[in-house]
PyMOL Python script that loads the backbone (N, CA, C, O; Angstrom):
from pymol import cmd

cmd.read_pdbstr("""\
ATOM      1  N   MET A   1      10.390  10.704 -14.924  1.00  0.00           N
ATOM      2  CA  MET A   1       9.107  10.510 -15.570  1.00  0.00           C
ATOM      3  C   MET A   1       8.937   9.061 -16.013  1.00  0.00           C
ATOM      4  O   MET A   1       7.833   8.519 -15.961  1.00  0.00           O
ATOM      5  N   ASP A   2      10.026   8.434 -16.448  1.00  0.00           N
ATOM      6  CA  ASP A   2       9.922   7.046 -16.899  1.00  0.00           C
ATOM      7  C   ASP A   2       9.508   6.119 -15.762  1.00  0.00           C
ATOM      8  O   ASP A   2       8.726   5.191 -15.969  1.00  0.00           O
ATOM      9  N   ILE A   3      10.025   6.365 -14.570  1.00  0.00           N
ATOM     10  CA  ILE A   3       9.674   5.521 -13.427  1.00  0.00           C
ATOM     11  C   ILE A   3       8.196   5.673 -13.102  1.00  0.00           C
ATOM     12  O   ILE A   3       7.509   4.676 -12.878  1.00  0.00           O
ATOM     13  N   ALA A   4       7.697   6.903 -13.073  1.00  0.00           N
ATOM     14  CA  ALA A   4       6.275   7.125 -12.804  1.00  0.00           C
ATOM     15  C   ALA A   4       5.422   6.454 -13.870  1.00  0.00           C
ATOM     16  O   ALA A   4       4.394   5.856 -13.551  1.00  0.00           O
ATOM     17  N   PHE A   5       5.831   6.545 -15.124  1.00  0.00           N
ATOM     18  CA  PHE A   5       5.098   5.904 -16.216  1.00  0.00           C
ATOM     19  C   PHE A   5       5.068   4.388 -16.025  1.00  0.00           C
ATOM     20  O   PHE A   5       4.018   3.764 -16.180  1.00  0.00           O
ATOM     21  N   GLN A   6       6.195   3.805 -15.694  1.00  0.00           N
ATOM     22  CA  GLN A   6       6.260   2.356 -15.504  1.00  0.00           C
ATOM     23  C   GLN A   6       5.339   1.898 -14.375  1.00  0.00           C
ATOM     24  O   GLN A   6       4.655   0.883 -14.502  1.00  0.00           O
ATOM     25  N   LEU A   7       5.323   2.644 -13.274  1.00  0.00           N
ATOM     26  CA  LEU A   7       4.539   2.228 -12.112  1.00  0.00           C
ATOM     27  C   LEU A   7       3.043   2.501 -12.273  1.00  0.00           C
ATOM     28  O   LEU A   7       2.227   1.807 -11.668  1.00  0.00           O
ATOM     29  N   THR A   8       2.672   3.499 -13.076  1.00  0.00           N
ATOM     30  CA  THR A   8       1.254   3.827 -13.198  1.00  0.00           C
ATOM     31  C   THR A   8       0.615   3.278 -14.459  1.00  0.00           C
ATOM     32  O   THR A   8      -0.464   2.690 -14.395  1.00  0.00           O
ATOM     33  N   GLU A   9       1.249   3.455 -15.592  1.00  0.00           N
ATOM     34  CA  GLU A   9       0.642   3.056 -16.860  1.00  0.00           C
ATOM     35  C   GLU A   9       0.956   1.615 -17.253  1.00  0.00           C
ATOM     36  O   GLU A   9       0.065   0.892 -17.700  1.00  0.00           O
ATOM     37  N   VAL A  10       2.188   1.193 -17.096  1.00  0.00           N
ATOM     38  CA  VAL A  10       2.589  -0.147 -17.539  1.00  0.00           C
ATOM     39  C   VAL A  10       2.084  -1.216 -16.570  1.00  0.00           C
ATOM     40  O   VAL A  10       1.550  -2.239 -16.997  1.00  0.00           O
ATOM     41  N   SER A  11       2.250  -0.983 -15.279  1.00  0.00           N
ATOM     42  CA  SER A  11       1.852  -1.991 -14.292  1.00  0.00           C
ATOM     43  C   SER A  11       0.347  -2.099 -14.137  1.00  0.00           C
ATOM     44  O   SER A  11      -0.165  -3.167 -13.802  1.00  0.00           O
ATOM     45  N   GLY A  12      -0.357  -1.024 -14.371  1.00  0.00           N
ATOM     46  CA  GLY A  12      -1.805  -1.036 -14.222  1.00  0.00           C
ATOM     47  C   GLY A  12      -2.217  -0.915 -12.764  1.00  0.00           C
ATOM     48  O   GLY A  12      -1.401  -0.577 -11.906  1.00  0.00           O
ATOM     49  N   PRO A  13      -3.498  -1.195 -12.484  1.00  0.00           N
ATOM     50  CA  PRO A  13      -3.990  -1.075 -11.109  1.00  0.00           C
ATOM     51  C   PRO A  13      -3.199  -1.964 -10.147  1.00  0.00           C
ATOM     52  O   PRO A  13      -2.820  -3.084 -10.491  1.00  0.00           O
ATOM     53  N   ARG A  14      -2.959  -1.453  -8.944  1.00  0.00           N
ATOM     54  CA  ARG A  14      -2.148  -2.175  -7.973  1.00  0.00           C
ATOM     55  C   ARG A  14      -2.957  -2.519  -6.727  1.00  0.00           C
ATOM     56  O   ARG A  14      -2.573  -2.177  -5.608  1.00  0.00           O
ATOM     57  N   VAL A  15      -4.070  -3.193  -6.936  1.00  0.00           N
ATOM     58  CA  VAL A  15      -4.905  -3.645  -5.832  1.00  0.00           C
ATOM     59  C   VAL A  15      -4.183  -4.804  -5.142  1.00  0.00           C
ATOM     60  O   VAL A  15      -3.489  -5.581  -5.797  1.00  0.00           O
ATOM     61  N   THR A  16      -4.341  -4.918  -3.845  1.00  0.00           N
ATOM     62  CA  THR A  16      -3.680  -5.978  -3.082  1.00  0.00           C
ATOM     63  C   THR A  16      -3.903  -7.342  -3.718  1.00  0.00           C
ATOM     64  O   THR A  16      -5.036  -7.744  -3.982  1.00  0.00           O
ATOM     65  N   GLY A  17      -2.807  -8.041  -3.956  1.00  0.00           N
ATOM     66  CA  GLY A  17      -2.869  -9.387  -4.513  1.00  0.00           C
ATOM     67  C   GLY A  17      -3.078  -9.455  -6.015  1.00  0.00           C
ATOM     68  O   GLY A  17      -3.236 -10.545  -6.564  1.00  0.00           O
ATOM     69  N   SER A  18      -3.083  -8.316  -6.692  1.00  0.00           N
ATOM     70  CA  SER A  18      -3.337  -8.315  -8.134  1.00  0.00           C
ATOM     71  C   SER A  18      -2.044  -8.511  -8.931  1.00  0.00           C
ATOM     72  O   SER A  18      -0.950  -8.290  -8.411  1.00  0.00           O
ATOM     73  N   PRO A  19      -2.175  -8.926 -10.196  1.00  0.00           N
ATOM     74  CA  PRO A  19      -0.993  -9.033 -11.054  1.00  0.00           C
ATOM     75  C   PRO A  19      -0.293  -7.688 -11.237  1.00  0.00           C
ATOM     76  O   PRO A  19       0.930  -7.642 -11.371  1.00  0.00           O
ATOM     77  N   GLY A  20      -1.059  -6.589 -11.242  1.00  0.00           N
ATOM     78  CA  GLY A  20      -0.459  -5.259 -11.377  1.00  0.00           C
ATOM     79  C   GLY A  20       0.448  -4.920 -10.207  1.00  0.00           C
ATOM     80  O   GLY A  20       1.501  -4.309 -10.391  1.00  0.00           O
ATOM     81  N   LEU A  21       0.048  -5.312  -9.009  1.00  0.00           N
ATOM     82  CA  LEU A  21       0.882  -5.073  -7.831  1.00  0.00           C
ATOM     83  C   LEU A  21       2.179  -5.863  -7.945  1.00  0.00           C
ATOM     84  O   LEU A  21       3.252  -5.352  -7.624  1.00  0.00           O
ATOM     85  N   LYS A  22       2.082  -7.085  -8.394  1.00  0.00           N
ATOM     86  CA  LYS A  22       3.286  -7.910  -8.549  1.00  0.00           C
ATOM     87  C   LYS A  22       4.230  -7.301  -9.589  1.00  0.00           C
ATOM     88  O   LYS A  22       5.437  -7.223  -9.362  1.00  0.00           O
ATOM     89  N   ARG A  23       3.680  -6.868 -10.732  1.00  0.00           N
ATOM     90  CA  ARG A  23       4.510  -6.245 -11.773  1.00  0.00           C
ATOM     91  C   ARG A  23       5.191  -4.981 -11.256  1.00  0.00           C
ATOM     92  O   ARG A  23       6.382  -4.780 -11.494  1.00  0.00           O
ATOM     93  N   ALA A  24       4.446  -4.125 -10.549  1.00  0.00           N
ATOM     94  CA  ALA A  24       5.009  -2.880 -10.026  1.00  0.00           C
ATOM     95  C   ALA A  24       6.094  -3.165  -8.995  1.00  0.00           C
ATOM     96  O   ALA A  24       7.135  -2.508  -8.984  1.00  0.00           O
ATOM     97  N   SER A  25       5.849  -4.139  -8.136  1.00  0.00           N
ATOM     98  CA  SER A  25       6.841  -4.494  -7.109  1.00  0.00           C
ATOM     99  C   SER A  25       8.116  -5.026  -7.741  1.00  0.00           C
ATOM    100  O   SER A  25       9.215  -4.639  -7.346  1.00  0.00           O
ATOM    101  N   GLU A  26       7.975  -5.903  -8.711  1.00  0.00           N
ATOM    102  CA  GLU A  26       9.154  -6.464  -9.383  1.00  0.00           C
ATOM    103  C   GLU A  26       9.922  -5.382 -10.122  1.00  0.00           C
ATOM    104  O   GLU A  26      11.153  -5.382 -10.114  1.00  0.00           O
ATOM    105  N   TYR A  27       9.209  -4.454 -10.765  1.00  0.00           N
ATOM    106  CA  TYR A  27       9.874  -3.360 -11.461  1.00  0.00           C
ATOM    107  C   TYR A  27      10.685  -2.518 -10.471  1.00  0.00           C
ATOM    108  O   TYR A  27      11.842  -2.187 -10.729  1.00  0.00           O
ATOM    109  N   ALA A  28      10.063  -2.173  -9.332  1.00  0.00           N
ATOM    110  CA  ALA A  28      10.742  -1.336  -8.343  1.00  0.00           C
ATOM    111  C   ALA A  28      11.994  -2.017  -7.805  1.00  0.00           C
ATOM    112  O   ALA A  28      13.043  -1.382  -7.700  1.00  0.00           O
ATOM    113  N   VAL A  29      11.899  -3.291  -7.465  1.00  0.00           N
ATOM    114  CA  VAL A  29      13.055  -4.027  -6.948  1.00  0.00           C
ATOM    115  C   VAL A  29      14.163  -4.083  -7.995  1.00  0.00           C
ATOM    116  O   VAL A  29      15.328  -3.838  -7.681  1.00  0.00           O
ATOM    117  N   ASN A  30      13.806  -4.402  -9.228  1.00  0.00           N
ATOM    118  CA  ASN A  30      14.818  -4.480 -10.287  1.00  0.00           C
ATOM    119  C   ASN A  30      15.471  -3.125 -10.546  1.00  0.00           C
ATOM    120  O   ASN A  30      16.678  -3.051 -10.778  1.00  0.00           O
ATOM    121  N   GLN A  31      14.673  -2.049 -10.507  1.00  0.00           N
ATOM    122  CA  GLN A  31      15.235  -0.710 -10.727  1.00  0.00           C
ATOM    123  C   GLN A  31      16.213  -0.351  -9.619  1.00  0.00           C
ATOM    124  O   GLN A  31      17.289   0.181  -9.892  1.00  0.00           O
ATOM    125  N   LEU A  32      15.853  -0.634  -8.383  1.00  0.00           N
ATOM    126  CA  LEU A  32      16.749  -0.339  -7.264  1.00  0.00           C
ATOM    127  C   LEU A  32      18.047  -1.147  -7.366  1.00  0.00           C
ATOM    128  O   LEU A  32      19.124  -0.634  -7.059  1.00  0.00           O
ATOM    129  N   LYS A  33      17.946  -2.399  -7.792  1.00  0.00           N
ATOM    130  CA  LYS A  33      19.147  -3.222  -7.971  1.00  0.00           C
ATOM    131  C   LYS A  33      20.050  -2.651  -9.057  1.00  0.00           C
ATOM    132  O   LYS A  33      21.273  -2.654  -8.915  1.00  0.00           O
ATOM    133  N   GLN A  34      19.449  -2.158 -10.144  1.00  0.00           N
ATOM    134  CA  GLN A  34      20.245  -1.551 -11.216  1.00  0.00           C
ATOM    135  C   GLN A  34      20.998  -0.326 -10.719  1.00  0.00           C
ATOM    136  O   GLN A  34      22.097  -0.037 -11.191  1.00  0.00           O
ATOM    137  N   TRP A  35      20.418   0.386  -9.777  1.00  0.00           N
ATOM    138  CA  TRP A  35      21.062   1.563  -9.215  1.00  0.00           C
ATOM    139  C   TRP A  35      22.094   1.197  -8.158  1.00  0.00           C
ATOM    140  O   TRP A  35      22.786   2.072  -7.637  1.00  0.00           O
ATOM    141  N   GLY A  36      22.204  -0.094  -7.837  1.00  0.00           N
ATOM    142  CA  GLY A  36      23.201  -0.539  -6.882  1.00  0.00           C
ATOM    143  C   GLY A  36      22.711  -0.591  -5.442  1.00  0.00           C
ATOM    144  O   GLY A  36      23.510  -0.784  -4.526  1.00  0.00           O
ATOM    145  N   LEU A  37      21.412  -0.421  -5.231  1.00  0.00           N
ATOM    146  CA  LEU A  37      20.869  -0.490  -3.877  1.00  0.00           C
ATOM    147  C   LEU A  37      20.553  -1.924  -3.518  1.00  0.00           C
ATOM    148  O   LEU A  37      20.241  -2.737  -4.389  1.00  0.00           O
ATOM    149  N   ARG A  38      20.634  -2.237  -2.231  1.00  0.00           N
ATOM    150  CA  ARG A  38      20.357  -3.597  -1.761  1.00  0.00           C
ATOM    151  C   ARG A  38      19.251  -3.557  -0.737  1.00  0.00           C
ATOM    152  O   ARG A  38      19.142  -2.608   0.040  1.00  0.00           O
ATOM    153  N   MET A  39      18.426  -4.596  -0.735  1.00  0.00           N
ATOM    154  CA  MET A  39      17.347  -4.720   0.240  1.00  0.00           C
ATOM    155  C   MET A  39      17.892  -5.486   1.443  1.00  0.00           C
ATOM    156  O   MET A  39      18.593  -6.481   1.261  1.00  0.00           O
ATOM    157  N   TRP A  40      17.593  -5.054   2.652  1.00  0.00           N
ATOM    158  CA  TRP A  40      18.129  -5.687   3.860  1.00  0.00           C
ATOM    159  C   TRP A  40      17.109  -6.444   4.660  1.00  0.00           C
ATOM    160  O   TRP A  40      17.405  -6.845   5.786  1.00  0.00           O
ATOM    161  N   PHE A  41      15.918  -6.663   4.138  1.00  0.00           N
ATOM    162  CA  PHE A  41      14.922  -7.390   4.922  1.00  0.00           C
ATOM    163  C   PHE A  41      14.601  -8.711   4.338  1.00  0.00           C
ATOM    164  O   PHE A  41      13.778  -9.444   4.886  1.00  0.00           O
TER     165      PHE A  41
END
""", "prot")
cmd.dss("prot")
cmd.show_as("cartoon", "prot")
cmd.util.cbc("prot")
cmd.orient("prot")
C-alpha cells in the first residue's frame, strides 16, 4: 500500500515530461535499488 500511495498521492500527476513523472520514476528506481535489484539498460 505504501508503494501505491507514493506513486499516486505523493508524486502527483504523471503526464509526460512533468515533475510528477520525474518524482515517480526516481522513487521507483530508488525503491528497486533498496530491494537489491539492478537495472540493465
